[in-house]
N, C-alpha and C positions, 0 to 999 in steps of 0.2 A: 570305772573298772574296764569297760570294753575299749575305751580309748587307749589304755595302756597295752592291752593285748593286740589291738589293731595296729598300734605303732610298732610293737615288737614283731608282728607278722610282716608288716611293710618293710621294716629294716632287714629282716631275714630274707625276704623275697628280693629286695634290691641287692643284697650281698650275694645271693644265689645267682641272680641274673648277671651281675658283674663278673662273678667267678666263672660262669659258663662262657661268657664272651671272651674272657682271658684264656680259658682252656681252648676254645675254638681257634683263637688267634695263635696260640702256641702250637696246635696241631698244624695249622696252615704254615707257620714259620718253619716247623720241622720238615714239612713237605717241600717247601720252596728250597730249603737248604739241601735236602737229599736230591731233588731234581737238578738243581744248579750244579752241585758238586759232581754228580754222576755224569751230567752232560758235558762238563768242562774238563774233567780230570781222569776218568778211567780208561777211555778208549785211546788206543794208539794206532799206529798204522797197521792195516790188516786187509785181508781180502773178503772177510765175511761181511755180509750185509747186516746181520744181527750180531753186534759185538757184545762185550761184557757190560757195557754201560746201559743197555736197553732196559733190562729188568729193573735196575734201581731207579731209572727215570720213571718207569711205569709206577713203581711204588711211591715215588715222590708226588707224581700227579694224583695218584689215588689218595694220598694224605691231604693234598691240597683240596680235592673235591670233598673228602670227608670233613675237613675243617670248615669248608664253606657251608656244607649241610648243617653242621653243628652250630655255626654262627647264625644261620637263618633261623634255626629252632630256638636259639638263645634269645634272639631279638624278638621273636614272636612269643616268648615265654613258654614254649613247649618243652624246653629242657633247661634245667638249672642244676648247678652243683650244690650238693648238700654237704656241709662241713660237719666234722665231728668235734664237738667241744669237749676238751679234756676236763673242764671244771663246769659241768652242766648245772643248770638251775633245777629245782625240784620237778621231777617228772618229765623233763624235756630232753634229757641227755641220752647218749647211746647206752645200750646195754653192755654189760661186762662181756657178753658173748661176741658182740660186734667188735669191740676193741681187741679181744682175744684173737678173733679171726684176722683182723688187720695185722696184728703183730706176727701171727703165724705165717701169713703170706709174705711179709717182709723177711722173716727169718728163713723161709723156704727159698726165696730168691737168693739170699746171701749164701745159704747152704749149697745151692746149686752151683754158684760160682766156685766155692771152695772144693766141692766134690768133682767138678768137671774133669780136671786133669788126672787125679789119681784113680777115679772109678770109671771115667768115660761118659759118653753121651747117654747111653741107655740107662745105666744105674742112676746117674745124677738126675736125669729127666723123670725116672720112676719115683724117686724120692720127692722131687718137686711136685709131681702130679698127686701123690698121696697126701702131702702136706696141704696143698691147696684144696683138695677134696675135703680134708678134715676141717679146714678153715671155713668151708662152705656148709659144713654140717654133716658130712658123711660119717657114719659110725662103723663102716665096714673097711677097716684099714687093710686087711689082707687082700680083699677084692680090689681095692684102690691100687695097691702095689702091683698086682697081677695085670690090671688094665693099663697102668702106667708103663710097665715093662713091655706089654704088647704094642701099645701105641708108639713108644719110643723105638722099638725094634722095627716096626713098619717104616717109620720115618728114616731110621738109619739105613735100611735096605734101599729105600727110594733114593736117598742121597748117594749111597755108595755104588749101587748098581745102575740105577736109572740116570743119575746125573754125573756119575764118575767123580763125585766130591767126597772126600774122606772126612768123616767126623771123628773126633778123638775116641779111640777104643778104651783108653785108660791105661795107666802104668801098671795097675794091678793085673789086668787081663793080658797084657802083652808080655809079662814076665812068666806066665804059666808055661810049662814044658811043651804042651801040645800046640802052642801058637808059634813056636819057633820054626 
């Protein structure tokens, strides 16, 4: 009986290590793509020493380094990916709450995309924050919405005033009489 459980554990461990290596390589590939694409395509002629391609290159290099760290941990078996089986065997599968949380996060991301244009960055981000908080187990929906609005407003102001980059305000808010 222990041979069967040892074999199942070894199979799951091998699958987890293989998945972790694949995830690490995917992160590294994304980093390489971002760094290469940014370094070769974004910058045009200009006088500034720090152009628009510098920060995406930094992000790409950061992804490459993070992927290398994950790969090192995966090879040393310090990190492995855990899969969710949709048809679990008795006592070994995910709980209904974990599947609910996963589906709620996926729905929140899709909802964020749908709400972004009509409601704008702040409202769509607040909804995303509240849904992800609920998926992670929070029971205080009103507080989550308030915190989401606050964080999104801070980010909006930083982008709009600090970086002079405009995030979408939303069609709903731009059509109000006092915004004209």
